[in-house]
Structures are given as structure tokens and as C-alpha cells.
GULUM-10787 format. One record per residue (C-alpha): y, x, z; residue in three letters. Coordinates in steps of 0.5 Angstrom, whole numbers, plus 500, padded with zeros to 3 digits. Example, Ala and Ser with C-alpha at 12.3 -4.5 7.8 and 13.67 -1.06 7.14 Angstrom:
     v     u     w   rest
   491   525   516    ALA
   498   527   514    SER
***
This chain:
     v     u     w   rest
   500   500   500    MET
   507   503   498    LYS
   512   502   503    VAL
   520   504   502    GLU
   525   504   508    THR
   532   502   507    GLN
   537   504   513    GLU
   542   498   514    LEU
   548   497   519    PRO
   547   495   526    GLU
   541   500   527    SER
   537   496   522    GLN
   531   498   518    VAL
   529   494   512    ALA
   521   495   510    LEU
   519   494   503    SER
   512   493   501    PHE
   508   491   496    GLU
   501   488   497    VAL
   495   489   493    GLU
   493   483   489    SER
   485   483   491    ASP
   488   483   499    ARG
   492   477   497    LEU
   486   474   494    GLU
   482   475   500    GLN
   487   472   505    ALA
   487   466   500    LEU
   480   465   501    ASP
   480   466   509    ALA
   486   461   508    ALA
   482   456   504    SER
   476   456   509    ARG
   481   455   515    ARG
   484   449   511    ALA
   477   446   509    ALA
   475   446   516    SER
   481   442   518    ARG
   481   436   512    VAL
   475   432   510    ASN
   473   433   503    ILE
   468   428   500    PRO
   461   431   499    GLY
   462   437   503    PHE
   461   438   510    ARG
   468   441   514    ARG
   469   448   512    GLY
   464   448   506    LYS
   468   446   500    ALA
   470   451   495    PRO
   477   454   494    ARG
   478   451   488    ALA
   477   444   491    LEU
   481   445   497    VAL
   487   448   493    GLU
   487   441   489    ARG
   487   437   495    VAL
   492   441   499    ILE
   496   444   494    GLY
   496   451   492    ARG
   503   452   494    GLU
   501   450   501    SER
   495   454   501    LEU
   499   460   499    LEU
   504   459   504    GLN
   498   459   509    GLU
   495   466   507    ALA
   502   469   506    ILE
   504   467   513    ASP
   497   470   516    GLU
   497   476   512    LEU
   505   479   513    LEU
   504   480   520    PRO
   498   485   519    VAL
   501   488   513    VAL
   508   489   517    TYR
   504   493   523    ARG
   501   497   517    GLU
   508   499   514    ALA
   511   500   521    VAL
   505   505   522    GLN
   506   508   516    GLU
   514   509   516    ALA
   513   511   523    GLN
   519   507   526    ILE
   520   504   533    ARG
   522   496   532    PRO
   525   493   538    LEU
   526   486   535    THR
   521   482   531    PRO
   521   482   524    PRO
   525   478   519    GLU
   521   477   513    PHE
   523   475   506    GLU
   518   474   500    VAL
   521   477   494    LYS
   515   475   489    SER
   508   472   490    ILE
   504   476   484    GLU
   505   481   486    PRO
   506   480   493    LEU
   513   484   495    ARG
   516   483   501    ALA
   521   486   506    THR
   521   486   514    ALA
   528   487   517    THR
   528   490   524    VAL
   532   493   529    VAL
   530   500   531    VAL
   533   504   537    PRO
   540   506   536    PRO
   542   513   536    THR
   544   516   543    VAL
   549   521   544    GLN
   547   524   550    LEU
   553   526   555    GLY
   553   532   560    ASP
   547   529   564    TYR
   545   536   566    ARG
   552   537   570    GLY
   551   531   574    ILE
   553   532   581    GLU
   551   528   587    ILE
   552   528   595    GLU
   546   527   599    ARG
   546   526   606    LYS
   540   526   611    GLU
   539   519   613    PRO
   541   518   621    GLU
   536   514   625    VAL
   540   511   631    THR
   537   510   638    ASP
   539   502   637    GLU
   534   502   631    GLN
   528   505   635    VAL
   529   500   640    GLU
   530   494   635    ALA
   523   497   632    MET
   520   497   638    ILE
   522   490   640    GLU
   519   488   633    GLN
   513   491   635    LEU
   513   487   642    ARG
   514   480   638    GLU
   508   482   633    GLN
   504   483   639    HIS
   507   477   643    ALA
   502   471   646    GLN
   503   464   646    TRP
   502   461   653    VAL
   503   454   656    PRO
   509   452   660    THR
   510   446   664    GLU
   518   446   663    ARG
   522   443   658    ALA
   522   445   651    ALA
   527   451   649    GLU
   529   454   643    TYR
   524   459   641    GLY
   518   455   644    ASP
   512   452   640    SER
   512   444   641    ALA
   506   440   639    THR
   508   433   637    LEU
   507   426   634    ASP
   512   425   629    VAL
   513   418   626    LEU
   519   418   621    GLY
   522   411   617    ALA
   528   409   613    THR
   529   402   610    GLU
   522   400   613    GLY
   519   405   609    ARG
   515   411   613    THR
   516   418   611    VAL
   513   422   616    VAL
   507   420   620    ASN
   504   426   623    ARG
   500   427   630    GLU
   499   434   634    ASP
   503   438   629    VAL
   506   445   632    GLU
   513   446   631    TYR
   516   452   632    LEU
   523   450   635    LEU
   528   455   631    SER
   535   453   631    SER
   534   455   623    GLU
   529   450   622    SER
   530   445   617    ARG
   523   442   618    SER
   522   436   617    PRO
   529   435   616    LEU
   535   439   618    PRO
   537   437   626    GLY
   530   435   628    PHE
   529   441   632    VAL
   536   440   635    ASP
   534   433   637    LYS
   527   435   640    VAL
   530   441   644    VAL
   529   439   652    GLY
   524   434   651    ILE
   518   435   656    GLY
   511   434   656    ILE
   509   427   655    GLY
   516   425   654    GLU
   517   420   648    GLU
   524   421   645    ARG
   527   417   639    SER
   533   419   635    PHE
   536   418   628    ASP
   538   424   623    ILE
   542   423   617    GLU
   539   426   611    VAL
   544   431   607    PRO
   547   429   600    GLU
   543   434   597    GLU
   538   434   591    GLU
   532   438   595    ASP
   531   431   599    TYR
   530   427   593    GLY
   531   419   594    ASP
   532   421   602    LEU
   538   424   600    ALA
   544   420   604    GLY
   540   416   608    LYS
   538   415   615    THR
   531   417   618    VAL
   529   414   625    SER
   524   418   629    PHE
   520   417   634    GLN
   517   423   638    THR
   512   424   643    THR
   511   431   646    CYS
   504   433   647    LYS
   504   441   649    ASP
   509   446   650    ILE
   508   454   649    LYS
   513   459   650    MET
   513   466   647    LYS
   511   472   652    GLU
   512   479   650    LEU
   508   485   653    PRO
   511   489   658    GLU
   514   496   654    LEU
   509   501   658    ASP
   504   506   656    ASP
   498   501   656    GLU
   502   497   650    PHE
   504   504   647    ALA
   496   505   646    SER
   495   498   643    THR
   500   500   637    VAL
   497   506   633    GLY
   494   509   639    GLN
   500   512   642    HIS
   499   516   649    ALA
   505   513   652    ASN
   512   510   651    VAL
   515   516   649    ALA
   510   518   643    GLU
   511   511   641    LEU
   518   512   640    ARG
   517   518   637    THR
   513   515   632    TRP
   518   509   631    CYS
   523   514   629    GLU
   519   518   624    GLU
   517   511   621    GLN
   525   509   620    LEU
   527   516   618    ARG
   521   516   612    GLU
   524   509   610    GLU
   531   511   610    ALA
   529   517   606    GLN
   526   513   601    ALA
   531   508   601    THR
   536   513   600    SER
   532   516   594    ARG
   532   510   591    ARG
   539   509   591    GLU
   541   516   589    ASN
   537   515   583    MET
   540   509   581    VAL
   547   513   582    LYS
   544   519   578    VAL
   542   514   572    VAL
   548   510   572    GLU
   552   516   571    GLU
   548   519   566    ALA
   549   512   562    ILE
   556   512   563    SER
   557   519   560    ARG
   553   517   554    SER
   557   511   551    PRO
   554   508   544    PHE
   554   502   541    ASP
   548   496   542    LEU
   547   492   536    PRO
   548   484   537    ALA
   541   482   535    LYS
   538   487   540    LEU
   542   484   546    ILE
   540   477   544    ASP
   533   479   543    HIS
   533   482   550    GLU
   537   476   553    ALA
   532   471   550    GLU
   526   475   553    ARG
   529   475   560    LEU
   530   468   559    GLY
   523   467   558    ASP
   521   471   563    ARG
   525   467   568    LEU
   523   460   565    ALA
   516   462   567    ASP
   517   464   574    ARG
   521   458   575    LEU
   516   454   572    SER
   511   456   578    MET
   516   453   582    LEU
   516   447   578    ARG
   524   448   576    ILE
   527   449   569    ASN
   532   453   567    LEU
   537   447   567    GLU
   536   445   574    GLN
   536   452   576    TYR
   543   453   573    ASN
   545   447   577    ARG
   542   450   584    MET
   546   456   583    VAL
   552   453   581    GLY
   553   456   574    ARG
   554   453   567    SER
   549   454   561    ASP
   554   458   558    GLU
   555   462   564    GLU
   547   463   565    ALA
   547   465   557    HIS
   552   471   558    GLU
   549   473   565    GLU
   543   474   561    LEU
   546   478   555    ARG
   550   482   561    ARG
   543   484   564    GLN
   540   485   557    ALA
   545   490   555    GLU
   545   494   562    GLU
   537   494   561    GLU
   537   496   554    LEU
   542   502   556    ARG
   538   504   561    ARG
   532   504   557    SER
   535   508   551    LEU
   538   513   555    VAL
   532   515   559    LEU
   528   515   553    GLN
   533   520   550    ALA
   533   524   556    ILE
   525   524   556    ALA
   525   526   548    GLU
   530   532   550    GLN
   527   534   556    GLU
   520   534   553    GLY
   517   528   558    VAL
   511   526   556    GLU
   506   520   558    VAL
   498   522   557    SER
   493   517   554    GLU
   490   517   561    GLU
   496   515   565    ALA
   497   509   560    VAL
   490   507   561    ASP
   490   507   569    ALA
   497   503   569    THR
   494   498   565    ILE
   487   497   569    GLN
   491   497   575    GLU
   495   491   572    ALA
   489   488   570    LEU
   486   489   577    SER
   492   486   581    ASN
   491   480   576    GLY
   484   479   579    ASN
   482   480   571    GLN
   474   482   571    THR
   472   487   566    ARG
   478   491   566    THR
   475   497   563    ALA
   473   493   557    THR
   479   489   556    SER
   482   488   549    PRO
   489   490   552    LEU
   487   497   553    LEU
   487   498   546    LYS
   492   493   544    ASP
   498   498   540    PRO
   504   494   542    GLN
   501   493   550    VAL
   500   501   550    ARG
   507   502   547    GLU
   510   498   552    ARG
   507   501   558    VAL
   508   508   555    ARG
   515   507   554    ALA
   516   504   561    SER
   512   510   564    LEU
   516   515   560    ARG
   523   512   563    GLU
   521   512   570    ASP
   519   520   569    ARG
   525   521   566    ALA
   529   518   571    ALA
   525   522   576    ASP
   526   528   572    TRP
   533   527   572    LEU
   534   526   580    PHE
   530   532   581    GLN
   534   536   577    HIS
   541   534   580    VAL
   538   534   587    THR
   534   541   586    GLY
   528   537   589    GLU
   524   541   584    ALA
   524   547   580    PRO
   528   546   573    GLU
   523   547   567    GLU
   525   544   561    THR
   523   544   553    LYS
   530   547   552    GLN
   528   553   556    GLU
   521   554   553    GLU
   524   554   546    GLU
   529   559   548    GLU
   524   564   551    SER
***
């Protein structure tokens, strides 16, 4: 197959190719078999009618269109491989002729990135400090985690756990009817309605209490919004949280420390490690952002639009798991559809600039990713998704999946290389220096 490339404005490339006639005939045969399996042709079982008869029934033009629609994406992938380009957008096909089949596929390829002086970036690093207050707060969290709930005879207080029978009704309709339900009496609780816990605090064991709650005018509450719900509650039991004493015995149960002093030292070490990891992540973001700001370049509008659409689809998929669509989400966060679209375009441009600059740095510095690393990343993703037979998954051989994974790993490694170079965490060894030596 003969492939020609033509560079177009806005970082676009037009791939022109001509498909062999026998290959088009094979595609027509395959399209005929698919069409024969969909339609009833008298005298033949589905899928068994000859191609000439199928053409008369559905029309040659329809059959030809189906064959071309199936053939072009396959031929396009071969053309991309032959031309050795890296498309960033789906192809826009244009059929020039049928016999022979000539077509063009126009795609956006990575724009040229003129890297700035990323090697000259400087950043001030400070060793994170861990205060005594942070250590004490962590110890209190550990005590909370090891707390026990013990029965009490006093009236319920905030922070207690109360076992209640709850009956709630409005306009003659029961909306809540639960028995022996444990409620954590938190001042921030909104279950079953905001203000419910405030009405329950102070109740005693065996006490019955009636009260009304006006439901807020919010979409979250559906047809209850704005109505008054009358509650009848009966307290069955009250438990209070009892924290363990801060002594050597407690220290021995948390990581088997010999005493409280060792526990405090361990907490300080954990906090320092977390602070250092957080500081490293934040500083890496600053370093990469500085490299981007030193490397200005134009992004094609088509590329931004495509990436924004991809980000919107990902957001829609996540929201669908919560049974929320994009329009509802936009209303919840208080923005118009137009504002949401512009936000997606802004986010798309940021991610594209980061990706392209890091890819350029990776190319400049010889940062590579092995096939084994790509395999391991895909297998890890499959195992996290509870997919079986990860070692034989077709995703391991899918060229597009592998390219996306490779690009992502390469960007991560380029960011890590850049941070190490700027901060001096690792010795400098670059492709440039190797070539000069």
C-alpha cells in the first residue's frame, strides 16, 4: 500500500493512501456475509445468500459503504505505522475515489515544542518540620481508633451512640420506620434529616420523644423538600466512647512499642515521612510547571477540543455510577453548561501542555520505558479491576493501549528525572552528556 503524507496548518497531517483492488473485494465479501445474516432473502438461510443477490436486495452502494467503513480504520492504522506518525486525534476520513479506493485521513500530531532552559530551574527546598502538636494529634487519633463503646445510664450526649426506634411521617405518609437503629450523635450528621441529632441529644434510655423537622428546600431531598416531617423516637440504649489510657500498655498494642516514648518517636517518624512525601509531590508540581512556563508553544484548537471531549466523557462515566448526569452535576456546583465546557477546555490545555513538554524532555534526555514496564503496568491495572487471566488479556497486545501506557510512564519518569536534576537527588547522566563524551 502506497502512503503519502502532507503537513497541514495547526499541526495536522494528511495521510493519503490507495487500497489494492483485491483487498476491497475481500472487504465487499465480508460486508456481504454480514448483510446476508441481517436480512431475510427468500430461498436462502441467513448468511448463505450469494453476494450478487445481496447486492440486488440492499443495493451496491450500501454494501460498498459498509465495506469501506470497515476497511478504512484498518488501512489507516497500517498507514500510521508506515508513516511513523503519532496521531493525537481520531482520523477525519475523506474518500477520493472508489475504484481504485483512494482516501485521506487527517489527524493532529504533536506540535513542535521548543523547550526552554529547564535545566536551569532552581527551587528552594525546606526540610519539613514536625511539631509536638502534630505528634499529640496523631496519638489522639490512635486512641480514637482503639476506643471502645461502653453502656452508660446517663442521657445521650454528642459523640455517643444511641439505639433508637424511629418513626417519621409527613402529610399522612410514613417516610421513616426503623427499629433498633444505632445513630452516632454527631453534630454534623444529616441522617435521617438535618437537625435530627440535635433533637435527640439529651434523651434518656426508655424515653419517648416527639418533634418536627422542616426539610430544607434542596434537590437532594426530592419530594420531601420544604415539607415538615413529624418524628416519634424511643431510646433503647446509649453507649459512650471510652478512650484507652495513654500508657505503656496502650503503646504496646500500637505497633508493639515498648513505652509511650517509643510510640511518640514512631509517630514523629511517620509524620516526617508523610510530610517529606507531600513536600516532594508539591515541589515536583512546581518544577514541572516552571518547565512548562519556560517552553511556550501553540496548541491546535482541534486537539484541545478532542481532549476536552475525552475529559467530559470520563467525568460523565464517573457521574453515571452515582446516577447523576452532567447537567445535574453542573447545577449542583453552580455553573452553566458553557462555563463547564470552558473549564474542560482549560483543564485539557493544561494536561496537554504538561504531557507534551514532558514527552519532549524525555526525548531530549533519553528517558525510555521498557516493554516489561508496559506489561507490568497493564497487568497491575487489570488485576486491580479484578479481571481474570491478566497474563493473556488482549489489552496486553493492543497497540493503542500500549502506546497510551508507554506515554504515561514516560511522562512520569521525565517528571521524576527533572525533579532529581533540579534538586540534586540523583547524579546527572543525560543523553547529551553521553553524546558529548
